[in-house]
N, C-alpha and C positions, 0 to 999 in steps of 0.2 A: 327585414331587419335593416335599420338605418345605420349607415357607416359613422364611425367616430374617428375624427381626424385630430392629431396633436398639432397645435399651431403655436409657433414661437414668436415672441415679441420682446424687444429690448426697450425698457423704459427707465431712463436715467441710470444706465449701467446696471440695472436689475433684470435678471432673466426670468421671464414668465412663459409658462407653457400651459395654455388653456385647451379645452376640449370643444371642438366644433362638431355639431351633429347634422347629418343630412336630412333635409326636410322632404316632404312628399312632392314638392314642386321641383326638386333637383337642386335647390340652393342649400348653402351651409349657414347654420346659425350658431352663435357662440352660446355656451353654457357657463355656469358659475363654477364649474369644476376646474381645480388646479392641483392635480395629483402630485406634482413634483415640487411643491412649494418649499418643503422642508429640505430638499436636496439641491436647491438652486445655487447654493454657495459652491458646489462642486462642478458647476457648469462653466465652461470657458468661452462659450460662444457657438457659432455655427459655421459650416463650411460654405464655399461658393455654391451657386445653383447647380444641382445635379439632375434636374428633371422637373416634372410637374405632375399634378394629379387633377383630373377633371371629372365632373359629375357624369354619371351614365346617361342622363337625359340630354346632355349637351355634347356628348361624344359623337363625332361624325362617323367613326368606324364601328362596325358591328363586333361585339365581344361575346365570348362564351360565358362570361360572368355578369352578375347584376350589380356588383359593387363598383365604386369609382375605380378608374384605371390610372395606374402610375406609368408614365412614360419615362423610363430611366435612361440617362445618357449612355450608360455603360452596360446596357442589357436590353432585352426585349420587353415590351409592355406586359404588365402583370396586374392582377387584382391587387388592390391596396392591402388587403389582408394577407395574401400570399407573399407579397413583397416584404411587408413588415415582419412576418414570421421568419422568413429566411434571413433577414438582417439581424433580428434579435438572437437567432441561433448562433450567429457569428459575433455576438456582443457588439453589434453596431446599432445605434439608435438614430432613427431618422425623424425629423420634424418638418413642418411646412410653414411657410410664411404667406400671409395674405397680401393682396395688392393694396397700395395706399389709398387710392381713390376708387371706391367701388361701392355701390349700394347693394346689389345682389351678388353674393360671392358664389361663383360656380367653379373656380379654378384656384389652385394653390401652387406655390413653387416649392420644390423638394430640396432639403438641406440635411447634411449629417450633423448630428449634435456632437460638439467637442467637449470632452471632459478633462478636468485638471489631472496632471500626472500624479498628484499626491492623493488621489482618491483611493480609499482602501477597498479591499475585496468585499467586505461586509456591506459597505455603502453601495458598491456596484451591484451586489445581489439584491439589495433593497430597491434600488432604482429599476432593476429589471422586473421585479415583482410588481411594483407600482405601475410601470409602463404597460405591462401585459394586462393587468387587471383593469386599468382605466380605459384602455382601447378595446377591451373585450376581443382580443385577437382570436380566441377560441370560444366557441359557444359552450354551454355547460356540458352538453353531451360529448362534444369533441374534447373538452378538457378532461372529462372523466375517462374517456377512452385513452387519452394521452397518458394520464396518471396510471391507468391500469397497465398499459404497455410498458411504462417505465418501471412499475413494480415487478412485473413478470421478468423483465430483463435483469432487474436487480437480483431477484431470486435465482435466476439462471447463473449469474456471475458468482453468487455466494455458494451455490451447489458445486460449480467447477472448482472454486477455491478450496472447498472442503474435500473434494476428491483428490486434488493435488496434494493437500496436506496429509491425507491418509497414505497416499503412495510414497511420499517422502519418509513418513514414519516407518513404513514397511521396508523400504530400501535401507534405512539406517539400522533397523533391527537385523536384517540379513548381513549387513556389513559387520556388525558387532559379533554375530554368531560365527562368521567366517574367520575372524581374527581372535576368537576366544581361545586361550591356551588349553590344551588337553592334558590333564594330569592323570598319570598311571598310578593306580592304588598299589602300594608296596606292602608286602607282608612284614610284620614286625620281626626283627631279628633279636634273638636272645644272645646276648654277648657273653654271659657268664655261666648259665645253667641250661643244659639241654636234657630233655626227658627221653628215656627209651620208649619205644613203642612195644606194645604187647605182641608177642609172637603167637602164631596159631596154636603151637604146642603148649603154650603156657596156660594152664588151667587153674592156677591158684586163685586168680581173680583179685590178687592183691594189687595195690597201687605200685607201679614201678618206682624203684628208687631213683632219685635224681642223680644223674651223672654229670659232674662238673666238666665243663668244657674249658680247655686251656685258653685263656685270653690271648688274643694275638699280640698283645703288648708284652706278655711274659716270654715269648719266643726269643726276643732279642735280649742279649745279655748287656748288662750295663758296662760301659767302657770307662776306663780310668782316663782322667784328663792327662794331657801330655805333660803338664808341669808336675803333676803328682808322680808320674812314672820316672821322670828325670830326677826328682828328689830322692826317690827310693833307690835308684841306681847309685847316686852319689853316696848315700848312707851305707850301701853295701860295700862299696870300695873303701870307704873310711874304716869300716869294721874289719875288713880283711887286712888293711895296712896296720891297724892297731894290734891285731892278733899276731902278726908277723913280728912286730917290734917287741912284744912281750916275750915271745919265744926266744 
C-alpha cells in the first residue's frame, strides 16, 4: 500500500493542502486531490518545523514498518500512519512541506496545522473526517474493527447507565416506603345510639331495642353568663325593697 502524505502550500495568502502519493521507486508524486479546499478559510497557517518524513527506500536506518518514517523532534521515530493517528486522536493535525528546489521528492518537513480560534466544533469534526478519509489512516478492515469496538464500547456504556438508572429508581422507591405514614384504621364511634347485644339467655330472637346513649355534650349543664346572674340579683334586691316599702 502506497503512503498518502498531506502537503501544505501557501499561494498568495491562500492555503492549499494537496495529497502526495508514494511511488514504487520511493519518490512522492502530487495528485489532484485537495480534500480541505472548502475548509481552508478556517486555516491560519502552520507552525515551525517539528521534524521530517523520509521515504523507506532512502531511510538509512532499518525499521520495523514499511511506511515512510517520521522523525519527530519531540518524540521517537514512528511510522507516518501511527504518528498521524496518535495526533488526530488528540485533535492535532500535521501537514508537510516540500523543498523548493527538488526534482525527485523523497523527503518532507513536518509542521502542525494552525486553525483559527473562531472555528466551530461542527467544522472541526468535518475537518477531522476529511483529513482521516483522504489520508486513509485506517484501512477498510482496520476501520471496520475500529467502528465495531467503538459500537461495543457504546453499548457497554448504555448498559451501565441503564443499570444505574434502575438502582436509583429502586433506592428512591425504598426511601418513599420508609417515610410513608402508617394510618391505623379506627372503628366508627356511635355518638348518639348504642345497640344492646343479645345475651345467651335471650331466646326471643327479636331485634334488640336501641338504647340511646347520653351524648357527652349533655353531661355538662349550661351556665348562665355572669352579666345575667348580676341582673337577676339586682332585680331580687329591688323586689325585696319594694315589698318592704309597701308593708
